[in-house]
N, C-alpha and C positions, 0 to 999 in steps of 0.2 A: 414365414417371415419375408419381408420385402428385401430384395437384393438391389444394391447399387453397384454398378460396374464402372470401374475407373478406365480412363483412356490409357493406351499403351505407354509404358514408361512413367506413369504417374503414381506408382505405388511405393516408391523408394522411401519417402519420408514417413509414410504410415508404417512401413515395416521397421523403420528405425524408431518407432514409438512416438513420433510427433502426433499430437492428438487432433490436429485440424485438417479438414479436407475442404478446399474452396470449390466454388461452383465450376471453375474452369478445368478442374481435374476430372470431372464426372462425365462419363460417356452417356449413361442413361440410368433411369430409375425404373425398375421392373415392378410395377404395381402402384397402388395408391397408399400413401402413408400420411397420417395426420402430423401436425407440428409436434416435434419431440418424440415421435415414435421410434422404436428400436428397429435398426436395420442391420443387414449383413453386408459388409463391404468386400467386394471381390475385385481381383485384378482383371486385366483385359483377357486373360486366359481362364477366367472364372474360378481361379483358385482363391481360397479364403485368405483374407488379410486381417480383419478385425470386426468386432461388433461396435456399434455406436448409435447415436441418435441423430435424427435428420430434421432439418428445418429449411424448407424451400425459401422462406422469407429472409433468411440470414445470408450474408456474404460467406460466412463459414457454415457451409450447408451440413457438414457432418462433423460431429465431435466424437472422437473415439474413446471407448471405455474398456474394452477387453480384447486381448490378442489370443486368448486360448479358446479355440472353437468348442471345446467341451463344456465350457462354463456358460450357463444361461443367465441372461440379465433379468432377474426376477426380484421380488421384494427382499429375499434373503441376500441376494448379491449386493443390493444397495446397503443393507444393514451391515454386512461384513466390511464393506469399504469404509463406512462411517466409523465403525468400531476400530478398525485398523488405524485410521488417522488419529483418533483420540488416544489410542494406546501408544502410538509413536510419540505423541507429545508428552505422555507420562514418562516414557523412557528417556526422552531428550531433555526433560525439564531441568533448568539450571537450579542450583542450590540457593535460591532466593525465595522471598515470601510473596512474590507477585501473585495477584489473584485475577489477572486478566491476560489473555493470550488468544492467538488465532488457533482454532482447532481444526479447521478445514480450509485449505487454500487452493480451491478450484483445481485447475489442471495439475498443479504440483502435487496434489494429494489424490490424483487419479479420479477426481470428481468434477469434470469441467462444468463451469457455470454455477458452482456452489461455494459460498463463503460462510463460515460460521465463526463467530467470535464469542469469547466468554468474558463477561464483566461481573465478577463476584458470583452471585447466584442467578444471574440472568444470561441468556444467550441472545445474540443478535444474528439473524440469518439474512443473507442476500441471495436471491435467486435470479441469475443473470442470463439464463438460456432456457429455451423451450423444453429441452429434454429434462431439466430439473423441475420446471413447472409441472410437467406431466406426472412426476412422482413426488410432488410436494408433500402430500399427506404421509406417504411412507417415510420420508425424511424426517418430518416433524415427530412422528410416532417413535422412530428409532432414537432420536435425540432425547425424547422424554424418557424412554426406557433405560437408556445407557447412562444419562447424566442426572436425571431427576432434578431439573432446574426449577427455580421458583417461577420463572416465566420465560417464554420465547417471544422475542419481538422481531418483526420483519421490517427490514429497511431496503426493500426492493424499489426504492424511489430514485432510480438512477437512469440516466439517458440511454445507457447501453441496451436496456430492455426494449427501447423503441426499434433498435436495429434487429431485434428478434421478433418483432411484431407483437410485443407484449405490452400491456399497460403498466404504468408505474403503480406501486402499492406499498403501503406501510401500515403497521398496526400490530396489536397483540394477537398472536395466533395460538398461544397456550399459556395457561396459568394466570398469574397476577399481572396487572398493569405495573410497569416499572415506575419507581419514584421519579420525580423531576430530575434529581441528580443521584447517581450511584457513586459511592466512595470506593475507589480501588487502591491497592497498594503496589508500589513499584520500588523495589529496593529499599524499603523502609520509609519511603515518602508517600504521602497521600494525595490523591487527585480526585476531583469531582468530574463525573462524566455524564453528559446528556446523551443517552443512547437513542432517544426518540427524535432529536432534531440536530444533533451535532454532525459535523463533517465526518465521513468515513466511520460511521457508527458512534462517533463522539470522542474518539481518542486515536492518536497515531500509534497503534500497538507496534507497528514495524520498526519504530525508532527506540524501543525500550532499551536495548543494549547500547545503542549509540549515545543516548542521553548520559548514561553512566560513564562511557569512555570520554566524551567531550568534557564532562565536568572535571576530569582530572587536570585539565589545562586552565581552569578558571580561577584558581586561588589568587587573590590579590588584584584581579583584573577588573577593569570597567567594561561591562558587557553591553553590546547591542544585539538584541535578539529580534531579527527581522522575519516577518511571516511567523510570528510567535505562536499563533493559534491559542491554546489554553495554557501556555507557559511552561510546558514540560522541560525544555532545555534550561530555562531560567531558574526554575525551582531547583533542579539538580546543581546548577552552577552556583547559586546562592548558598545552598547547603555546603558546597565544597569550598566556599570562602570567597566568592566574587565580591568585590567591594560595592559595586553598583550594577544596576540592570535597567536598561531602556528597552521596553517591549513595544514593538510596532506591528500592527495588523490592521487590515481593512475592516474587520468585523468588531463592532462595539460589544456584541455578545461574547465573542471569544476573549476579548480583553477583560471584560468583567469577570469571566470565569477564571482567567489567569490571575487576576488580583485575589480572587477567593482562594485559589490553590496556594498562592504565596502565604496568605494569612493562615490557611489550614495547617501549614507546616511551620508556623511561628517564625517566618522570615521577613515579616513586614517592617522590621526595624532597619533593614537595609535601605539605602538611597535608591528609590524606585521612580520610574517614569513610564507612563502608559500613553502611547501616541496612536491615535486612530487616523487612518488614511491610506491612500495608495502608497505602497512601500517604495516604489521608484521615486515618486514625488517627494516623500519624506526624506529619503536618503540624499536626494539632491539639495534639499533645504539644509540638512545637516552639513553637507559639504560646503555650501555657499556661506554658511555662518561660522565655519571653522571648527565645528565639533570634531572631537577625536575620541577614539576608544582603543582599548587594548585587545579586544576580542570581538569579532563579529560572527554571528551565526546566520546563515542563509538557508532556510528550508522552504522554498517557494512551492506553490501549487504546480501542477503539471503544465508546462509550457508547450509541449508537443504531444497532442493526443494521437497523432498518426504521422507516418513518414512524410506526408505532404507538408507538414508544419515544421520540419526540421530546420530549414533556413531561418525562419522567423524566430524559432525557439533559441537557436544558437546565438542570434543577435541579442536576445533578451538575457541569456545566461552570461554572455560577455559583459553586457551593460551593468547588470546587478553586481557582478563580481568586481568590475571596475569601480563602481561607486563604493563598495565595501573597502577596497584597498585604499582608496583616497581618504577614508575615514580612520584608517588604522595608523597608530603610532608605529615607529620602527620596531621590528621584531614582534609585531602584533600577530595574533592567531586568527586565521580565517577558517571557518568551517562552512563548507559549501556543499549543498546537496542538489540532486535532481531526482524526481520521481517519475520523469517522463520515460516510458518504455522505449520510445523511438530514439532516445539519446543514450548512448552507451557511456561507460566510464571514460573511455578514451576521448570521446567528444566533449564531455564535461571538462576533462583535463585540458583539452585544447582551448576551450572557452576561457578557462582560468589563465592559461598562458597568454592568450591574446590580450586579456585585460592587463596582465602584468607588463606587457610591452608598452601598452598605451599610457600607463602611468609611470613607467620608468622604474619599476621595482622588480626585485627578484623574489621568487617563490620557492620555498622548500616544502616538498610533500612529506609530512610526518607520519600519517596513517591513512589507509584506505578504509572506507566504511561501506557497509551494505545492510540489507534488511535482516531482521532477527531470525533466529533459528526456527521460529514457528511460522516463518514465511519461506519455506525451503525453495531452492532453485533447482528445477529438474533439468538434468543434463540433456535430455531429448527435447526440452522445451525452453530455449533461451529467452523467450518472451517473458518468462517469470522473473527474470533478473531486472527488475524495474528500478530499484532504489540503489543509488550509488552516491558516494560522498567522499570528500577529502578533508583532512585536517592539515592546514598549511601554516607555515610561518612566512610572513611577508616582510622582506628586508629592503631597506633603502638601496637603490642601485648605485 
């Protein structure tokens, strides 16, 4: 087995179970290893630290897998890890009848670079790193044996693969081709999901619990659902008694599917409005024309892909929250999210505070929100805590 030797003093985070080793921590690589090959990580005294896989092309050159030197990384090891992740979901499963969830969440499930989602009888798999690419067939066979899915569809069509020196790829890799739209159940509500072409595999699974929580504030309110995607928050809010819903998104396809989801749940009798365009521009137009709402939901895409983007992202979060506050009637409800890993909850809270100062309003934080239980946050890997949100009441100053 190939040995990778760390520089003196660079083994602390690895011994604390953080799974990433960057190139700057490595003193030398003893031997030749192909991309994704299994290596043994040693400290500067050549004492064992962990097993992992190596990729010279990546900034994260080693992703750690196993800290017990007695356990070998073979096909059975991968199968056991996959089986353990699935079993944990069964133990943790909430008492609802949802048929979609994340089964494997990369580093947080001790399988860095692998994501697996379940949509009814189909699985969607993302392979994000060379080490997972190297054992792709083993993973697919394990999922087949353990879950007996109707089909497994790959959505490795993401930019992060380029950082690993891997081409993008998508398509069926086992079983039947999925239908154009799959119907999933979320708390008794139905949603149509396009797993072949939709963002993030077709549905924001990480927001399932938050949609139900947010809906409790919606009764009798006039809702603006910004960055609405396929209407998840609006469907739950309308079911909970929202009077009207205005859905805004830049994607015509997403808005069309949102409209279908509302009809699928027999909620089309509500006063609905679908607006396509840049959300910042649309909200400014609403502000300038004097539009008002009782509730605004902001669930924007990632504004900060890396730490170098934080300053620009913070300005964007402040701006969009400021626009939302200006559209809210007194005592209105603002629900504000960030899915940027580089922006923590405190930073989002600060952006909301800055926005409140600029519009001369007060903000009461009512509830903190985060990703669902099937997207666990690993204590040794804070990078997994990417989704954060607040339910706020906005009061005239």
